mmCIF file of the N, C-alpha and C atoms, coordinates in Angstrom:
data_MODEL
# 
_entry.id   MODEL 
# 
loop_
_atom_site.group_PDB 
_atom_site.id 
_atom_site.type_symbol 
_atom_site.label_atom_id 
_atom_site.label_alt_id 
_atom_site.label_comp_id 
_atom_site.label_asym_id 
_atom_site.label_entity_id 
_atom_site.label_seq_id 
_atom_site.pdbx_PDB_ins_code 
_atom_site.Cartn_x 
_atom_site.Cartn_y 
_atom_site.Cartn_z 
_atom_site.occupancy 
_atom_site.B_iso_or_equiv 
_atom_site.pdbx_formal_charge 
_atom_site.auth_seq_id 
_atom_site.auth_comp_id 
_atom_site.auth_asym_id 
_atom_site.auth_atom_id 
_atom_site.pdbx_PDB_model_num 
ATOM 1   N N  . MET A 1 1  ? -18.238 -54.922 -0.260 1.00 0.00 ? 1  MET A N  1 
ATOM 2   C CA . MET A 1 1  ? -18.987 -55.412 0.877  1.00 0.00 ? 1  MET A CA 1 
ATOM 3   C C  . MET A 1 1  ? -20.243 -54.554 1.047  1.00 0.00 ? 1  MET A C  1 
ATOM 4   N N  . SER A 1 2  ? -21.394 -55.184 1.144  1.00 0.00 ? 2  SER A N  1 
ATOM 5   C CA . SER A 1 2  ? -22.656 -54.492 1.319  1.00 0.00 ? 2  SER A CA 1 
ATOM 6   C C  . SER A 1 2  ? -22.999 -54.420 2.805  1.00 0.00 ? 2  SER A C  1 
ATOM 7   N N  . ILE A 1 3  ? -23.408 -53.235 3.227  1.00 0.00 ? 3  ILE A N  1 
ATOM 8   C CA . ILE A 1 3  ? -23.759 -53.052 4.634  1.00 0.00 ? 3  ILE A CA 1 
ATOM 9   C C  . ILE A 1 3  ? -25.276 -52.966 4.738  1.00 0.00 ? 3  ILE A C  1 
ATOM 10  N N  . ASN A 1 4  ? -25.857 -53.822 5.549  1.00 0.00 ? 4  ASN A N  1 
ATOM 11  C CA . ASN A 1 4  ? -27.298 -53.836 5.744  1.00 0.00 ? 4  ASN A CA 1 
ATOM 12  C C  . ASN A 1 4  ? -27.588 -53.518 7.212  1.00 0.00 ? 4  ASN A C  1 
ATOM 13  N N  . LEU A 1 5  ? -28.192 -52.365 7.427  1.00 0.00 ? 5  LEU A N  1 
ATOM 14  C CA . LEU A 1 5  ? -28.521 -51.947 8.793  1.00 0.00 ? 5  LEU A CA 1 
ATOM 15  C C  . LEU A 1 5  ? -30.029 -51.987 9.034  1.00 0.00 ? 5  LEU A C  1 
ATOM 16  N N  . HIS A 1 6  ? -30.754 -52.654 8.159  1.00 0.00 ? 6  HIS A N  1 
ATOM 17  C CA . HIS A 1 6  ? -32.211 -52.751 8.287  1.00 0.00 ? 6  HIS A CA 1 
ATOM 18  C C  . HIS A 1 6  ? -32.586 -53.452 9.595  1.00 0.00 ? 6  HIS A C  1 
ATOM 19  N N  . ASN A 1 7  ? -33.522 -52.849 10.330 1.00 0.00 ? 7  ASN A N  1 
ATOM 20  C CA . ASN A 1 7  ? -33.999 -53.373 11.618 1.00 0.00 ? 7  ASN A CA 1 
ATOM 21  C C  . ASN A 1 7  ? -32.925 -53.435 12.698 1.00 0.00 ? 7  ASN A C  1 
ATOM 22  N N  . ARG A 1 8  ? -31.897 -52.598 12.562 1.00 0.00 ? 8  ARG A N  1 
ATOM 23  C CA . ARG A 1 8  ? -30.875 -52.508 13.602 1.00 0.00 ? 8  ARG A CA 1 
ATOM 24  C C  . ARG A 1 8  ? -31.165 -51.279 14.444 1.00 0.00 ? 8  ARG A C  1 
ATOM 25  N N  . HIS A 1 9  ? -30.831 -51.339 15.709 1.00 0.00 ? 9  HIS A N  1 
ATOM 26  C CA . HIS A 1 9  ? -31.055 -50.231 16.622 1.00 0.00 ? 9  HIS A CA 1 
ATOM 27  C C  . HIS A 1 9  ? -29.711 -49.704 17.089 1.00 0.00 ? 9  HIS A C  1 
ATOM 28  N N  . PHE A 1 10 ? -29.575 -48.386 17.109 1.00 0.00 ? 10 PHE A N  1 
ATOM 29  C CA . PHE A 1 10 ? -28.326 -47.769 17.526 1.00 0.00 ? 10 PHE A CA 1 
ATOM 30  C C  . PHE A 1 10 ? -28.412 -47.493 19.024 1.00 0.00 ? 10 PHE A C  1 
ATOM 31  N N  . LEU A 1 11 ? -28.064 -48.486 19.804 1.00 0.00 ? 11 LEU A N  1 
ATOM 32  C CA . LEU A 1 11 ? -28.119 -48.347 21.253 1.00 0.00 ? 11 LEU A CA 1 
ATOM 33  C C  . LEU A 1 11 ? -26.775 -47.939 21.838 1.00 0.00 ? 11 LEU A C  1 
ATOM 34  N N  . LYS A 1 12 ? -25.724 -48.511 21.282 1.00 0.00 ? 12 LYS A N  1 
ATOM 35  C CA . LYS A 1 12 ? -24.381 -48.126 21.725 1.00 0.00 ? 12 LYS A CA 1 
ATOM 36  C C  . LYS A 1 12 ? -23.403 -48.358 20.589 1.00 0.00 ? 12 LYS A C  1 
ATOM 37  N N  . LEU A 1 13 ? -22.332 -47.626 20.619 1.00 0.00 ? 13 LEU A N  1 
ATOM 38  C CA . LEU A 1 13 ? -21.350 -47.672 19.542 1.00 0.00 ? 13 LEU A CA 1 
ATOM 39  C C  . LEU A 1 13 ? -20.726 -49.059 19.396 1.00 0.00 ? 13 LEU A C  1 
ATOM 40  N N  . LEU A 1 14 ? -20.585 -49.763 20.482 1.00 0.00 ? 14 LEU A N  1 
ATOM 41  C CA . LEU A 1 14 ? -19.945 -51.079 20.446 1.00 0.00 ? 14 LEU A CA 1 
ATOM 42  C C  . LEU A 1 14 ? -20.778 -52.137 19.712 1.00 0.00 ? 14 LEU A C  1 
ATOM 43  N N  . ASP A 1 15 ? -22.049 -51.825 19.415 1.00 0.00 ? 15 ASP A N  1 
ATOM 44  C CA . ASP A 1 15 ? -22.901 -52.757 18.686 1.00 0.00 ? 15 ASP A CA 1 
ATOM 45  C C  . ASP A 1 15 ? -22.579 -52.794 17.195 1.00 0.00 ? 15 ASP A C  1 
ATOM 46  N N  . PHE A 1 16 ? -21.708 -51.896 16.722 1.00 0.00 ? 16 PHE A N  1 
ATOM 47  C CA . PHE A 1 16 ? -21.419 -51.781 15.299 1.00 0.00 ? 16 PHE A CA 1 
ATOM 48  C C  . PHE A 1 16 ? -19.946 -52.015 15.014 1.00 0.00 ? 16 PHE A C  1 
ATOM 49  N N  . THR A 1 17 ? -19.680 -52.546 13.828 1.00 0.00 ? 17 THR A N  1 
ATOM 50  C CA . THR A 1 17 ? -18.296 -52.750 13.395 1.00 0.00 ? 17 THR A CA 1 
ATOM 51  C C  . THR A 1 17 ? -17.741 -51.410 12.911 1.00 0.00 ? 17 THR A C  1 
ATOM 52  N N  . PRO A 1 18 ? -16.428 -51.291 12.804 1.00 0.00 ? 18 PRO A N  1 
ATOM 53  C CA . PRO A 1 18 ? -15.850 -50.055 12.265 1.00 0.00 ? 18 PRO A CA 1 
ATOM 54  C C  . PRO A 1 18 ? -16.367 -49.727 10.858 1.00 0.00 ? 18 PRO A C  1 
ATOM 55  N N  . ASP A 1 19 ? -16.564 -50.748 10.025 1.00 0.00 ? 19 ASP A N  1 
ATOM 56  C CA . ASP A 1 19 ? -17.094 -50.519 8.677  1.00 0.00 ? 19 ASP A CA 1 
ATOM 57  C C  . ASP A 1 19 ? -18.509 -49.956 8.724  1.00 0.00 ? 19 ASP A C  1 
ATOM 58  N N  . GLU A 1 20 ? -19.326 -50.456 9.644  1.00 0.00 ? 20 GLU A N  1 
ATOM 59  C CA . GLU A 1 20 ? -20.697 -49.969 9.769  1.00 0.00 ? 20 GLU A CA 1 
ATOM 60  C C  . GLU A 1 20 ? -20.716 -48.520 10.268 1.00 0.00 ? 20 GLU A C  1 
ATOM 61  N N  . ILE A 1 21 ? -19.833 -48.188 11.180 1.00 0.00 ? 21 ILE A N  1 
ATOM 62  C CA . ILE A 1 21 ? -19.754 -46.820 11.691 1.00 0.00 ? 21 ILE A CA 1 
ATOM 63  C C  . ILE A 1 21 ? -19.307 -45.876 10.580 1.00 0.00 ? 21 ILE A C  1 
ATOM 64  N N  . THR A 1 22 ? -18.327 -46.293 9.805  1.00 0.00 ? 22 THR A N  1 
ATOM 65  C CA . THR A 1 22 ? -17.866 -45.489 8.670  1.00 0.00 ? 22 THR A CA 1 
ATOM 66  C C  . THR A 1 22 ? -18.998 -45.280 7.673  1.00 0.00 ? 22 THR A C  1 
ATOM 67  N N  . TYR A 1 23 ? -19.754 -46.337 7.406  1.00 0.00 ? 23 TYR A N  1 
ATOM 68  C CA . TYR A 1 23 ? -20.899 -46.239 6.501  1.00 0.00 ? 23 TYR A CA 1 
ATOM 69  C C  . TYR A 1 23 ? -21.914 -45.219 7.019  1.00 0.00 ? 23 TYR A C  1 
ATOM 70  N N  . LEU A 1 24 ? -22.233 -45.266 8.308  1.00 0.00 ? 24 LEU A N  1 
ATOM 71  C CA . LEU A 1 24 ? -23.202 -44.339 8.892  1.00 0.00 ? 24 LEU A CA 1 
ATOM 72  C C  . LEU A 1 24 ? -22.710 -42.893 8.799  1.00 0.00 ? 24 LEU A C  1 
ATOM 73  N N  . LEU A 1 25 ? -21.425 -42.675 9.050  1.00 0.00 ? 25 LEU A N  1 
ATOM 74  C CA . LEU A 1 25 ? -20.875 -41.321 8.956  1.00 0.00 ? 25 LEU A CA 1 
ATOM 75  C C  . LEU A 1 25 ? -20.882 -40.811 7.519  1.00 0.00 ? 25 LEU A C  1 
ATOM 76  N N  . ASP A 1 26 ? -20.537 -41.685 6.571  1.00 0.00 ? 26 ASP A N  1 
ATOM 77  C CA . ASP A 1 26 ? -20.579 -41.301 5.159  1.00 0.00 ? 26 ASP A CA 1 
ATOM 78  C C  . ASP A 1 26 ? -22.010 -40.986 4.724  1.00 0.00 ? 26 ASP A C  1 
ATOM 79  N N  . LEU A 1 27 ? -22.962 -41.802 5.169  1.00 0.00 ? 27 LEU A N  1 
ATOM 80  C CA . LEU A 1 27 ? -24.369 -41.574 4.847  1.00 0.00 ? 27 LEU A CA 1 
ATOM 81  C C  . LEU A 1 27 ? -24.847 -40.244 5.419  1.00 0.00 ? 27 LEU A C  1 
ATOM 82  N N  . ALA A 1 28 ? -24.464 -39.950 6.649  1.00 0.00 ? 28 ALA A N  1 
ATOM 83  C CA . ALA A 1 28 ? -24.843 -38.683 7.277  1.00 0.00 ? 28 ALA A CA 1 
ATOM 84  C C  . ALA A 1 28 ? -24.297 -37.501 6.480  1.00 0.00 ? 28 ALA A C  1 
ATOM 85  N N  . ALA A 1 29 ? -23.065 -37.615 6.002  1.00 0.00 ? 29 ALA A N  1 
ATOM 86  C CA . ALA A 1 29 ? -22.464 -36.545 5.203  1.00 0.00 ? 29 ALA A CA 1 
ATOM 87  C C  . ALA A 1 29 ? -23.220 -36.372 3.880  1.00 0.00 ? 29 ALA A C  1 
ATOM 88  N N  . LEU A 1 30 ? -23.601 -37.470 3.247  1.00 0.00 ? 30 LEU A N  1 
ATOM 89  C CA . LEU A 1 30 ? -24.365 -37.392 1.995  1.00 0.00 ? 30 LEU A CA 1 
ATOM 90  C C  . LEU A 1 30 ? -25.738 -36.766 2.215  1.00 0.00 ? 30 LEU A C  1 
ATOM 91  N N  . LEU A 1 31 ? -26.416 -37.136 3.296  1.00 0.00 ? 31 LEU A N  1 
ATOM 92  C CA . LEU A 1 31 ? -27.731 -36.577 3.594  1.00 0.00 ? 31 LEU A CA 1 
ATOM 93  C C  . LEU A 1 31 ? -27.636 -35.082 3.891  1.00 0.00 ? 31 LEU A C  1 
ATOM 94  N N  . LYS A 1 32 ? -26.597 -34.683 4.614  1.00 0.00 ? 32 LYS A N  1 
ATOM 95  C CA . LYS A 1 32 ? -26.398 -33.270 4.929  1.00 0.00 ? 32 LYS A CA 1 
ATOM 96  C C  . LYS A 1 32 ? -26.128 -32.476 3.658  1.00 0.00 ? 32 LYS A C  1 
ATOM 97  N N  . GLU A 1 33 ? -25.309 -33.027 2.771  1.00 0.00 ? 33 GLU A N  1 
ATOM 98  C CA . GLU A 1 33 ? -25.000 -32.358 1.511  1.00 0.00 ? 33 GLU A CA 1 
ATOM 99  C C  . GLU A 1 33 ? -26.251 -32.218 0.640  1.00 0.00 ? 33 GLU A C  1 
ATOM 100 N N  . ALA A 1 34 ? -27.071 -33.280 0.597  1.00 0.00 ? 34 ALA A N  1 
ATOM 101 C CA . ALA A 1 34 ? -28.306 -33.235 -0.188 1.00 0.00 ? 34 ALA A CA 1 
ATOM 102 C C  . ALA A 1 34 ? -29.255 -32.160 0.353  1.00 0.00 ? 34 ALA A C  1 
ATOM 103 N N  . LYS A 1 35 ? -29.330 -32.039 1.665  1.00 0.00 ? 35 LYS A N  1 
ATOM 104 C CA . LYS A 1 35 ? -30.181 -31.009 2.268  1.00 0.00 ? 35 LYS A CA 1 
ATOM 105 C C  . LYS A 1 35 ? -29.669 -29.624 1.912  1.00 0.00 ? 35 LYS A C  1 
ATOM 106 N N  . HIS A 1 36 ? -28.368 -29.450 1.963  1.00 0.00 ? 36 HIS A N  1 
ATOM 107 C CA . HIS A 1 36 ? -27.753 -28.161 1.644  1.00 0.00 ? 36 HIS A CA 1 
ATOM 108 C C  . HIS A 1 36 ? -27.986 -27.789 0.176  1.00 0.00 ? 36 HIS A C  1 
ATOM 109 N N  . ASN A 1 37 ? -27.943 -28.796 -0.715 1.00 0.00 ? 37 ASN A N  1 
ATOM 110 C CA . ASN A 1 37 ? -28.112 -28.564 -2.154 1.00 0.00 ? 37 ASN A CA 1 
ATOM 111 C C  . ASN A 1 37 ? -29.571 -28.486 -2.575 1.00 0.00 ? 37 ASN A C  1 
ATOM 112 N N  . GLY A 1 38 ? -30.492 -28.804 -1.667 1.00 0.00 ? 38 GLY A N  1 
ATOM 113 C CA . GLY A 1 38 ? -31.912 -28.776 -2.009 1.00 0.00 ? 38 GLY A CA 1 
ATOM 114 C C  . GLY A 1 38 ? -32.386 -30.014 -2.746 1.00 0.00 ? 38 GLY A C  1 
ATOM 115 N N  . THR A 1 39 ? -31.609 -31.092 -2.685 1.00 0.00 ? 39 THR A N  1 
ATOM 116 C CA . THR A 1 39 ? -31.990 -32.339 -3.367 1.00 0.00 ? 39 THR A CA 1 
ATOM 117 C C  . THR A 1 39 ? -32.374 -33.428 -2.376 1.00 0.00 ? 39 THR A C  1 
ATOM 118 N N  . GLU A 1 40 ? -32.702 -33.017 -1.162 1.00 0.00 ? 40 GLU A N  1 
ATOM 119 C CA . GLU A 1 40 ? -33.034 -33.957 -0.095 1.00 0.00 ? 40 GLU A CA 1 
ATOM 120 C C  . GLU A 1 40 ? -34.335 -34.697 -0.409 1.00 0.00 ? 40 GLU A C  1 
ATOM 121 N N  . LYS A 1 41 ? -34.348 -35.998 -0.163 1.00 0.00 ? 41 LYS A N  1 
ATOM 122 C CA . LYS A 1 41 ? -35.557 -36.807 -0.288 1.00 0.00 ? 41 LYS A CA 1 
ATOM 123 C C  . LYS A 1 41 ? -36.119 -37.023 1.108  1.00 0.00 ? 41 LYS A C  1 
ATOM 124 N N  . GLN A 1 42 ? -37.403 -36.863 1.257  1.00 0.00 ? 42 GLN A N  1 
ATOM 125 C CA . GLN A 1 42 ? -38.063 -37.000 2.555  1.00 0.00 ? 42 GLN A CA 1 
ATOM 126 C C  . GLN A 1 42 ? -38.361 -38.475 2.829  1.00 0.00 ? 42 GLN A C  1 
ATOM 127 N N  . HIS A 1 43 ? -37.350 -39.239 3.216  1.00 0.00 ? 43 HIS A N  1 
ATOM 128 C CA . HIS A 1 43 ? -37.496 -40.677 3.447  1.00 0.00 ? 43 HIS A CA 1 
ATOM 129 C C  . HIS A 1 43 ? -38.414 -40.997 4.624  1.00 0.00 ? 43 HIS A C  1 
ATOM 130 N N  . LEU A 1 44 ? -38.478 -40.115 5.589  1.00 0.00 ? 44 LEU A N  1 
ATOM 131 C CA . LEU A 1 44 ? -39.256 -40.390 6.794  1.00 0.00 ? 44 LEU A CA 1 
ATOM 132 C C  . LEU A 1 44 ? -40.581 -39.636 6.836  1.00 0.00 ? 44 LEU A C  1 
ATOM 133 N N  . LYS A 1 45 ? -40.940 -38.991 5.747  1.00 0.00 ? 45 LYS A N  1 
ATOM 134 C CA . LYS A 1 45 ? -42.184 -38.221 5.722  1.00 0.00 ? 45 LYS A CA 1 
ATOM 135 C C  . LYS A 1 45 ? -43.375 -39.155 5.955  1.00 0.00 ? 45 LYS A C  1 
ATOM 136 N N  . GLY A 1 46 ? -44.220 -38.794 6.910  1.00 0.00 ? 46 GLY A N  1 
ATOM 137 C CA . GLY A 1 46 ? -45.397 -39.587 7.226  1.00 0.00 ? 46 GLY A CA 1 
ATOM 138 C C  . GLY A 1 46 ? -45.125 -40.763 8.149  1.00 0.00 ? 46 GLY A C  1 
ATOM 139 N N  . LYS A 1 47 ? -43.900 -40.880 8.618  1.00 0.00 ? 47 LYS A N  1 
ATOM 140 C CA . LYS A 1 47 ? -43.544 -41.975 9.519  1.00 0.00 ? 47 LYS A CA 1 
ATOM 141 C C  . LYS A 1 47 ? -43.443 -41.442 10.948 1.00 0.00 ? 47 LYS A C  1 
ATOM 142 N N  . THR A 1 48 ? -43.561 -42.328 11.891 1.00 0.00 ? 48 THR A N  1 
ATOM 143 C CA . THR A 1 48 ? -43.451 -41.962 13.295 1.00 0.00 ? 48 THR A CA 1 
ATOM 144 C C  . THR A 1 48 ? -42.143 -42.496 13.848 1.00 0.00 ? 48 THR A C  1 
ATOM 145 N N  . LEU A 1 49 ? -41.401 -41.624 14.512 1.00 0.00 ? 49 LEU A N  1 
ATOM 146 C CA . LEU A 1 49 ? -40.155 -42.029 15.153 1.00 0.00 ? 49 LEU A CA 1 
ATOM 147 C C  . LEU A 1 49 ? -40.358 -42.022 16.659 1.00 0.00 ? 49 LEU A C  1 
ATOM 148 N N  . ARG A 1 50 ? -39.751 -42.957 17.308 1.00 0.00 ? 50 ARG A N  1 
ATOM 149 C CA . ARG A 1 50 ? -39.822 -43.009 18.771 1.00 0.00 ? 50 ARG A CA 1 
ATOM 150 C C  . ARG A 1 50 ? -38.413 -42.922 19.335 1.00 0.00 ? 50 ARG A C  1 
ATOM 151 N N  . LEU A 1 51 ? -38.308 -42.169 20.373 1.00 0.00 ? 51 LEU A N  1 
ATOM 152 C CA . LEU A 1 51 ? -37.027 -42.011 21.039 1.00 0.00 ? 51 LEU A CA 1 
ATOM 153 C C  . LEU A 1 51 ? -37.235 -42.336 22.505 1.00 0.00 ? 51 LEU A C  1 
ATOM 154 N N  . PHE A 1 52 ? -36.523 -43.310 22.967 1.00 0.00 ? 52 PHE A N  1 
ATOM 155 C CA . PHE A 1 52 ? -36.634 -43.721 24.363 1.00 0.00 ? 52 PHE A CA 1 
ATOM 156 C C  . PHE A 1 52 ? -35.389 -43.267 25.107 1.00 0.00 ? 52 PHE A C  1 
ATOM 157 N N  . LEU A 1 53 ? -35.604 -42.546 26.169 1.00 0.00 ? 53 LEU A N  1 
ATOM 158 C CA . LEU A 1 53 ? -34.492 -42.070 26.990 1.00 0.00 ? 53 LEU A CA 1 
ATOM 159 C C  . LEU A 1 53 ? -34.490 -42.815 28.309 1.00 0.00 ? 53 LEU A C  1 
ATOM 160 N N  . LYS A 1 54 ? -33.325 -42.995 28.810 1.00 0.00 ? 54 LYS A N  1 
ATOM 161 C CA . LYS A 1 54 ? -33.227 -43.589 30.135 1.00 0.00 ? 54 LYS A CA 1 
ATOM 162 C C  . LYS A 1 54 ? -33.842 -42.632 31.150 1.00 0.00 ? 54 LYS A C  1 
ATOM 163 N N  . LYS A 1 55 ? -34.416 -43.162 32.175 1.00 0.00 ? 55 LYS A N  1 
ATOM 164 C CA . LYS A 1 55 ? -35.067 -42.340 33.193 1.00 0.00 ? 55 LYS A CA 1 
ATOM 165 C C  . LYS A 1 55 ? -34.103 -41.303 33.767 1.00 0.00 ? 55 LYS A C  1 
ATOM 166 N N  . LEU A 1 56 ? -32.863 -41.667 33.958 1.00 0.00 ? 56 LEU A N  1 
ATOM 167 C CA . LEU A 1 56 ? -31.883 -40.738 34.505 1.00 0.00 ? 56 LEU A CA 1 
ATOM 168 C C  . LEU A 1 56 ? -31.712 -39.533 33.585 1.00 0.00 ? 56 LEU A C  1 
ATOM 169 N N  . GLN A 1 57 ? -31.675 -39.763 32.278 1.00 0.00 ? 57 GLN A N  1 
ATOM 170 C CA . GLN A 1 57 ? -31.545 -38.669 31.338 1.00 0.00 ? 57 GLN A CA 1 
ATOM 171 C C  . GLN A 1 57 ? -32.757 -37.754 31.403 1.00 0.00 ? 57 GLN A C  1 
ATOM 172 N N  . GLN A 1 58 ? -33.941 -38.326 31.528 1.00 0.00 ? 58 GLN A N  1 
ATOM 173 C CA . GLN A 1 58 ? -35.152 -37.525 31.625 1.00 0.00 ? 58 GLN A CA 1 
ATOM 174 C C  . GLN A 1 58 ? -35.125 -36.674 32.887 1.00 0.00 ? 58 GLN A C  1 
ATOM 175 N N  . GLU A 1 59 ? -34.648 -37.248 33.973 1.00 0.00 ? 59 GLU A N  1 
ATOM 176 C CA . GLU A 1 59 ? -34.563 -36.501 35.225 1.00 0.00 ? 59 GLU A CA 1 
ATOM 177 C C  . GLU A 1 59 ? -33.567 -35.350 35.102 1.00 0.00 ? 59 GLU A C  1 
ATOM 178 N N  . ARG A 1 60 ? -32.471 -35.571 34.393 1.00 0.00 ? 60 ARG A N  1 
ATOM 179 C CA . ARG A 1 60 ? -31.481 -34.511 34.201 1.00 0.00 ? 60 ARG A CA 1 
ATOM 180 C C  . ARG A 1 60 ? -32.073 -33.369 33.384 1.00 0.00 ? 60 ARG A C  1 
ATOM 181 N N  . VAL A 1 61 ? -32.812 -33.715 32.352 1.00 0.00 ? 61 VAL A N  1 
ATOM 182 C CA . VAL A 1 61 ? -33.446 -32.689 31.519 1.00 0.00 ? 61 VAL A CA 1 
ATOM 183 C C  . VAL A 1 61 ? -34.441 -31.892 32.358 1.00 0.00 ? 61 VAL A C  1 
ATOM 184 N N  . ALA A 1 62 ? -35.252 -32.567 33.144 1.00 0.00 ? 62 ALA A N  1 
ATOM 185 C CA . ALA A 1 62 ? -36.232 -31.882 33.993 1.00 0.00 ? 62 ALA A CA 1 
ATOM 186 C C  . ALA A 1 62 ? -35.527 -30.957 34.984 1.00 0.00 ? 62 ALA A C  1 
ATOM 187 N N  . LEU A 1 63 ? -34.442 -31.409 35.571 1.00 0.00 ? 63 LEU A N  1 
ATOM 188 C CA . LEU A 1 63 ? -33.686 -30.588 36.517 1.00 0.00 ? 63 LEU A CA 1 
ATOM 189 C C  . LEU A 1 63 ? -33.082 -29.374 35.824 1.00 0.00 ? 63 LEU A C  1 
ATOM 190 N N  . LEU A 1 64 ? -32.552 -29.559 34.632 1.00 0.00 ? 64 LEU A N  1 
ATOM 191 C CA . LEU A 1 64 ? -31.977 -28.448 33.877 1.00 0.00 ? 64 LEU A CA 1 
ATOM 192 C C  . LEU A 1 64 ? -33.051 -27.420 33.532 1.00 0.00 ? 64 LEU A C  1 
ATOM 193 N N  . LYS A 1 65 ? -34.221 -27.880 33.114 1.00 0.00 ? 65 LYS A N  1 
ATOM 194 C CA . LYS A 1 65 ? -35.319 -26.960 32.809 1.00 0.00 ? 65 LYS A CA 1 
ATOM 195 C C  . LYS A 1 65 ? -35.719 -26.170 34.053 1.00 0.00 ? 65 LYS A C  1 
ATOM 196 N N  . LEU A 1 66 ? -35.784 -26.848 35.169 1.00 0.00 ? 66 LEU A N  1 
ATOM 197 C CA . LEU A 1 66 ? -36.136 -26.188 36.417 1.00 0.00 ? 66 LEU A CA 1 
ATOM 198 C C  . LEU A 1 66 ? -35.101 -25.128 36.778 1.00 0.00 ? 66 LEU A C  1 
ATOM 199 N N  . GLN A 1 67 ? -33.831 -25.442 36.598 1.00 0.00 ? 67 GLN A N  1 
ATOM 200 C CA . GLN A 1 67 ? -32.774 -24.488 36.893 1.00 0.00 ? 67 GLN A CA 1 
ATOM 201 C C  . GLN A 1 67 ? -32.871 -23.266 35.979 1.00 0.00 ? 67 GLN A C  1 
ATOM 202 N N  . LEU A 1 68 ? -33.163 -23.485 34.697 1.00 0.00 ? 68 LEU A N  1 
ATOM 203 C CA . LEU A 1 68 ? -33.293 -22.377 33.748 1.00 0.00 ? 68 LEU A CA 1 
ATOM 204 C C  . LEU A 1 68 ? -34.485 -21.503 34.097 1.00 0.00 ? 68 LEU A C  1 
ATOM 205 N N  . MET A 1 69 ? -35.600 -22.132 34.465 1.00 0.00 ? 69 MET A N  1 
ATOM 206 C CA . MET A 1 69 ? -36.790 -21.378 34.832 1.00 0.00 ? 69 MET A CA 1 
ATOM 207 C C  . MET A 1 69 ? -36.526 -20.540 36.071 1.00 0.00 ? 69 MET A C  1 
ATOM 208 N N  . THR A 1 70 ? -35.807 -21.089 37.029 1.00 0.00 ? 70 THR A N  1 
ATOM 209 C CA . THR A 1 70 ? -35.487 -20.373 38.259 1.00 0.00 ? 70 THR A CA 1 
ATOM 210 C C  . THR A 1 70 ? -34.611 -19.168 37.958 1.00 0.00 ? 70 THR A C  1 
ATOM 211 N N  . LYS A 1 71 ? -33.635 -19.323 37.075 1.00 0.00 ? 71 LYS A N  1 
ATOM 212 C CA . LYS A 1 71 ? -32.757 -18.196 36.709 1.00 0.00 ? 71 LYS A CA 1 
ATOM 213 C C  . LYS A 1 71 ? -33.535 -17.096 36.006 1.00 0.00 ? 71 LYS A C  1 
ATOM 214 N N  . GLU A 1 72 ? -34.519 -17.487 35.174 1.00 0.00 ? 72 GLU A N  1 
ATOM 215 C CA . GLU A 1 72 ? -35.316 -16.488 34.459 1.00 0.00 ? 72 GLU A CA 1 
ATOM 216 C C  . GLU A 1 72 ? -36.159 -15.666 35.411 1.00 0.00 ? 72 GLU A C  1 
ATOM 217 N N  . LEU A 1 73 ? -36.580 -16.270 36.522 1.00 0.00 ? 73 LEU A N  1 
ATOM 218 C CA . LEU A 1 73 ? -37.424 -15.566 37.478 1.00 0.00 ? 73 LEU A CA 1 
ATOM 219 C C  . LEU A 1 73 ? -36.640 -14.589 38.342 1.00 0.00 ? 73 LEU A C  1 
ATOM 220 N N  . MET A 1 74 ? -35.330 -14.773 38.402 1.00 0.00 ? 74 MET A N  1 
ATOM 221 C CA . MET A 1 74 ? -34.498 -13.909 39.261 1.00 0.00 ? 74 MET A CA 1 
ATOM 222 C C  . MET A 1 74 ? -34.195 -12.596 38.589 1.00 0.00 ? 74 MET A C  1 
# 
């Protein structure tokens, strides 16, 4: 069975079948091993990635940064 994830977005785990999740985990392990062995191919070199966070997550990050800054000043 061939798994094609082209133009798919990983928004939530329920969007993928168990076979697709297994494929992604196996791929991640292969990429990590290639990086460790020095045989990594730069597939995303020169490309732009975008990451969209929910507003609530951004607010949590901002609050955490503020808390850390406050502790550093004390």
